[in-house]
N, C-alpha and C positions, 0 to 999 in steps of 0.2 A: 504494500500500500504506500502511495506517495506521501511524503511529508513536506509541507510548505515551509521553506526557510528563506532567509534574506540572501541577497546576492553575495555579500561578503562571507556568510556562513557556507554557502555553496562553494565559493572560491577556496576557502580554507580546507573544506572537506576534500576537494579534488587534489589539492597540493599534498595533503597528508595521506589520504587513502588511495587516490587515483581512480581511474575508471574501472568498471566491473570487467573482470577478465572473462573472455568468451562471449561478451555481448556483441555478437556480430550481426544478429538480426534485430534491428531497432524497432521492436514492437511498441515501445513506449513513445516512439516518435513518428508513428504513422505507417511503418512498414507492415506488410501482411505477415502473419505468423506461419511458420513452416511446421508447427507442432503436429497438425493433423496429417500432413504429408509424411512426416517421419514416423508417426504412429502407424499409418496405413502401410508404409513400406515394411516396418518391423513385423507387423501382423502377417503380411503376405509372405515374408521370408520364413516365418516360423511355421506356416501352414503348408509350405512347399509349392506355392503358386509361382509360375514361371515369371521371370523378370520381363520377358517379351510382352506378356499380357499387361503387366503394370505399365510398361513403356507406352503401349498403345492407349491405355486409359489416360495417362498423363498427356499424351499428344492431343487427344480429343479435348481435354480440359484446357490445354494451352490455346488451342484453336478458337474455342468459344469464350476464352477469357475467364474461365471459372477456376478459382483457386483449387489446388489439389486437395482431395480429402474432404471437401465441403459438400454439403447437400442443400445449398441455398436455392437450387431450382427444384420445383416440385411439379408433379403432373397435373396439378389443379389449375395451372395457367398463370404462373408468375411472369412468363414472357409470351410473345405471340406464338400461336400454335405451330406455325410453319417452322420457326426456328427451334422450338422445343422438340418438335418431331425429329428434326435433323440430329439434334444433340443426343436424344435418347436412342435413336436408331444406331448411331455410331458407338455409343456406350455399350449397347447390346452386342454389336458386332465385335467390339474389342474384348468382350467377356465370353462370347460364344466359342466353344471349342470347334476347331475345323471339322473334327469328327469325334464321335464318342470315345473318350479315353485319351484323346490327343493332349499332351501337356506342353508341347513345344510351340504350337501355333494356334492363334485364334483366327477367325475368319478374316478380320481386318489385317492382322500382321502378315498372313500368308499372301493376301492380295498385294500388299505394299512390297513384300519381298519379290514377288513376280515382276512387278513394275520396275523395281530396282534392277533386276537382271535384264529386263528389256532394254533399259537405258545403257547398262554397262556393255551389253553385247550388240548394241545397235540393231536390235531385232525389229523387223517390220511389223505393222499391225496384223498383217495376214499370218505371219509365222506365229505371233503371239496367240491369235485365235486358234490356230491349229494345235498349239501346245496345250491350251486350256481344254480343247475338245478331247485331246488324247488323254489327259489326266482324268477327265470325267468318264471316259470310256473304260480306262484301266482300273479306276477306283470309284465305281458308281456310288457306293454307299458313303465313302469318305468325302467325296467332292460335291455332294448335293448343295452345299452352301456356297460354292465357289461361283464367282461371276462368270457368265457364259461367254463374254466377249470383252475385247479391249474397250469398247464403247461404254459398257457398264462399269468397268474398273475406272475409266477416266471420269465418269460421273461421280464416283466415290471420291476421287481426288479433288474435284471441284467443291464437293460438300465440305471437305477438310480445309477449304480456303486456299488450296494450291492451284486454283484456276488462274489463267493468264490469257492475254490476247497477243497473238503474233501478228505484227504488221510489217509487210514487206516494204523495203526501202531501196532507194537508188544507191548503188555502191559508191557513187560520187557525192552523196549527201545532199542531193538537189531537192528531193521530195519524198513523200510517203505514198504508197499505194493504199490510200485510206480515204474514206468519205466519197466524194464525187470521182476520185481517181482510182477507186478500188479495183476496177476491172481493166485498167490499162495494162498493156504488155510491154511498154517502154516508157522511159522517163520523158516527160514533156519538155524538160529543159535541155538535157544533153543527148537525148535519144538512145541512151544506154538501155540494152535489153533488161527486162525484169528477171529473166530466168538464167540459170547456168547453162551454157551451151556446150556441145561436144560435136565430134565429127558425124555421129549418127543422128544427132538432134541439133541442127544448126540454129534453130530458133528457141530451143528449150521448151517448146509447147508440149512435148510428149511426157517428160518427167515432171516439169513445173517445179523445179527446185530453185527457190529464190536466191539471188546473189547476196542479199543482206537482209537481216530480220531484226526488227525492234521488238523487245519483249515488254509488254505493258501489263502491270499488275493492278487490277481495279482497286481504287481507294475506298469506294463507298461501303462495301461489305465489311472491311476491316475497321472502319470508323464505327459502324453499327455494333460490332462485336465488343468494342470498348465499353459499351453501356449494358452488355448482357450480364456482367457480373455486378451485383449490387455494391461490392466493395470498391471495384475500380470505377464504377459509375459515380459513386459519391466522391471519389478522389478527383474526378473530372471537374468538380465544382470547387476544388481546394483553393484555386487562385483568387476566388471571390469570397468564400465563406471562412476559410481558415488561415489565409495568409496574413502574416503580421504586417500591418500598414503603418510603419513608423518613419517612412522616408528613406530607409536604407535599401539598397538594391541587392536583393538576394535571388531574384527570379525575374524573368522577362516581364512579368506583370507589373513589376516596380518601375519599369523604364518609361521615359517620356514617349517613346515610340508606341508602346501598347496603350498608354493612357490617351494619347492624341487620337489614336485610331478609334477608341471607344467614344471619344467626344464627337468625332466626325460621323460616326455610324451608330447612333444611339439605339436603333432598332436591333442591330446585331448584338450590341452589348447588353441589351435588356435581358437576354437569357444567357446566364453564365455557362451553360452547357455547350453553347456554340464553340466550335473548335478553332483555335489559333494554331497554325502550322508554321514550321520553319523548313526550308529546303536545303539539303546539303548535296554537293556533287563533287566527284573527283574521279580521276582515272586510276586503273590498277591493272597489273599484269596477271591474268587468270592462270598462267602456266607456272607461276612461281619460279621463273627462270630469268635471272638478272641479265643474261646475254641477249634476251629477246626484247625487242622494243614494242611488242604488242600492247595496245592500250584499249581496254574496255572501260566504258564510263557507266557509273550507276547514279541514280537519282533517289535519294532517301528523304522521307518526310518525318518530322518529329512533332508530336502533339504537345504543345506547351501548357495546356490546361493542367496537366499533372504536376505534383510537387517536384522539387529538384531531384530528390532521391529516386524518383520513378521515371521522369521524362527523359533522362539521359541514360537509361538502361536499355540494353539491347532488345529485350522483348517488346518494347514500345516503338522501336524504329520500324518504319514501314517502307520497304523497297517498292518504288513506284515504276521506275524505268530501268532497263538494262540495254545500253547502247553498245552494239558490237564494234570491234576493231576492224582492221588491225591498227588503225591510227586514230588519234583524237578527232572528234567532230569539229573542234575549233569553233569558229564563228558560226558554223552551220548547226550548232546544237539546238537552235530554235526549231529546226525542222522536226526533231525528235521530241520536242517538248509539246507539240501541238495537242496530242491526245490528253496529256495531263492538264494542260491549261483549259481545254474544253471541259474536262471533268470538274476542275476547280470552279469554273464559271457557272456550271450547272448547280454545284453545291452552294454557291453564293446566291444565285438568283432564285432557285426553287427549293434547295435543301433536299433532305431525304427523310422519309418517315422512319423514326427510330424508337425503339422501346427502351426506356430507362428503368432498369431493374431495381434501382434504389428508391425511386419514386413510384414504381409500379404504374407507369403511364406512358402513353405514346406522345412524342413531340416531334416537331419539324426541326431537324438538325441542319444548321448552316455552318459553312466553313470559310475561313479566310487565310490566305498566305501572307505572313507578315514580312518575311525577308528570306534571303538566301545566305548560305555559308559556304565558303570555298577558300582555296589558296589564291595567290595573286593572279596567275594565269587564268584560273577558273573564274575569277572576278570579271576579267575582260570578256570571257565567253558568255557569261550570264547577263552582264550589264550592257554590253555593246560598246563600252569605252575601252579602247586599247590601252593596256598598261605597259606599253613600250614607247620609246621615242621621246620627243621634246616635252609632250604634255601627258606624261605617263601617270601623274598623280590624279586619281579619280575624285579626290576631295577638293584640291585646288583647281581642277579641270583646266579651263583656258587661262587661268591666272597662275599656272605653275611656273616657278622660277627654275630654269634649267641652264646648265653651262656645259658645253661640249668640250671635253678634255682634248688638248691638242695632239698628244702622242698616242693615247689609248683609243681615241675615237669613240669614247663612251660618254654618255650624259651623266652629269652629277647634279643632283637635285638640291637646290638651296631654298632659302626663304622660309625655313621652319620657324625662325624667330618671330615671324608675323603673328603667330598664334599666342604669343606671350602677352601679358598685360602691358599697356602702353608705357608704363614707367619701370618696367623690369630692367635690371642692370645689364642683362645679357644683350639687350638691344644696342648698347653703345660700346660693347667690348669687341671692337673690330679685330683686334690682334688674336683673339682666341677662335675666330671663325674664318671668314673668307676675306678679311681685310676691309670690310665695309660695315658701316653702321646700318641698322635696320630701323626705318621709320614708317614702313608700310603697315596697312591694316590687314587683318585676316580676310581671305577671300570670302565672298558671300556664298551661302549654302545653295547648292543647285537643287531646286525643288522639282517634283514630278511634273508640275504644270509647265515649268520652263523647258524641260526636256521634250514634252509632248508638242509644245508650240514650235520648238526648234527643228524637230524631225517629222513634223506632221505630214508633209507632202512628199517625203522621200520614199521611193520604191526600190527595194533591194531584192535581187535574185540570189538565192542560195545555191551552193554547189562548188566543188573543188575546181571545176573546169570553167566556171562562169567568169566572163570578162566584160568590161564595159559598164560596171556599176557606177553610179554617180559619185563624185568625190564629195565626201562629207566634211563638215567643218571640224577643225581641230582633230581630236583623236577618235571621233565617232566612227564606228564600223557598221552600225545598224541601229534600228529601233528595236529594243528588246521585246520579245513576245510577251513578257509579263505585263506590258502596258495594255494588252488585250483584256486583262482582268479589270473589271469596272472600278475597283478601289485602289489599284496599284499606284496611281499618281498621287494619292493622298498619303501613302506610307512615308513616314519621316526617315526611317532607316531601311532602305531597300536591299542593301547588300552588305554582308559582314565578311571580315577576313578571319580565317582560322589561324590564330596566332601560333598555336603549338605546331601546326602543320608547317607553317612558314618557317618557324624556328628550326624544325627538323631539316627542311630543304636547304636552308642557309648553312647549317652546320655540316651537312653532307658535302656541299660545294666547297666550303673552306677546307674540309678534311681532304677532299679529292685534289684540291689545288696544292696543298702543302705536300702531299705524298705523290703528286703527279699520277694520280690514279684516275683513269678515264672510265 
């Protein structure tokens, strides 16, 4: 039981006694308890139930956002019938033996294992169906619960939330075969064929294997599942109901950017369950081979409604897009962001009917994207302002002070003393800086409305082979697709830099330079 003490008493207690050893799960600070899960696992171990079955049950609980070992959902209808039906059907499948007396596989785990083998062996759908048919013929009594085809097994994966949309793309990053262009067989910009060609199939129409594919993971069902658990649903209101509001910045909700957004959009702010998202993107090498330059880009969304100890944890990161390599999309990333921006626009304008398990009511969930997070090159790709050359600073924009070094032919960026107070002593200490005194004022903030008016009439074509695009003022390369969002121009802080990521890149470059390691 907690005891109320003064601040100084608590301070003295911590100095003398210290923190409780082993207190890794902060249940007194809002984290969910793992007691039930641990109890469930120990009971299953003692009774001899297979770990595979437990893993499948944990998987189903994770997918639907239900804490392990809890029974907060009941069949009397705490949640909409369709979602409850899916959940209980999957729980039954994870508990049902593949056949009477089978201890190694449940129906669900066996189907997932088969699908895993299909992926590892690059098995066609036809061969998969033939294998399933053979198993059912050879073991008719044992395989009565098995899916009869790949189509049925795939429907099961979609129920688990592993569904995705594959969108064919031009290999030159010009466009997507999506929407009105879904049935095209060649790129309307560069005329590159949509399909992989061969000697026996010069047009690719026989096999119809796309040259490049974008993977889009729908956002709407994953947002709905955040509210299926009453515990997580209540935490989605934490930023309004439980956050300490003392002026200190501990969470994005304490920032002027968040508060300005709420002030400009009171209808959205009226319901604290409406979700605020951040978007992070970066390239990675999927082959874990440093000698390869292959770059695949992912786009991840983070829900900021949750408290700090939850919103930055991996289970709440939502993979939205997977942009294939072998090279970075660069300035053409907007082509691949189209499907996500469309979904975000729909979630802002119309929302989606969602059940709140903590309030036991349906409500219309709306979503807003507050900002992006990236390293410095990623900043250029997402914002449209090039971070190279004379005007590389996106904060100073056209007022950047740059000096080109005579011998290294590199730009050196000055003028940082402009951001100091007008009477700061550094402004007049010329000998410690570039030999000049600083009397200038900090550059004005570039607002969304200023950018929209500056780039309003510009028409840019995307693609690696495209030439003849109009010359844009200063360092602009494009009008960012995020300005298609109705509220984006009102955002105070549209793009953020990932400091730890940049620090890592700088350290690696310094290390490589010192050791002459390329």
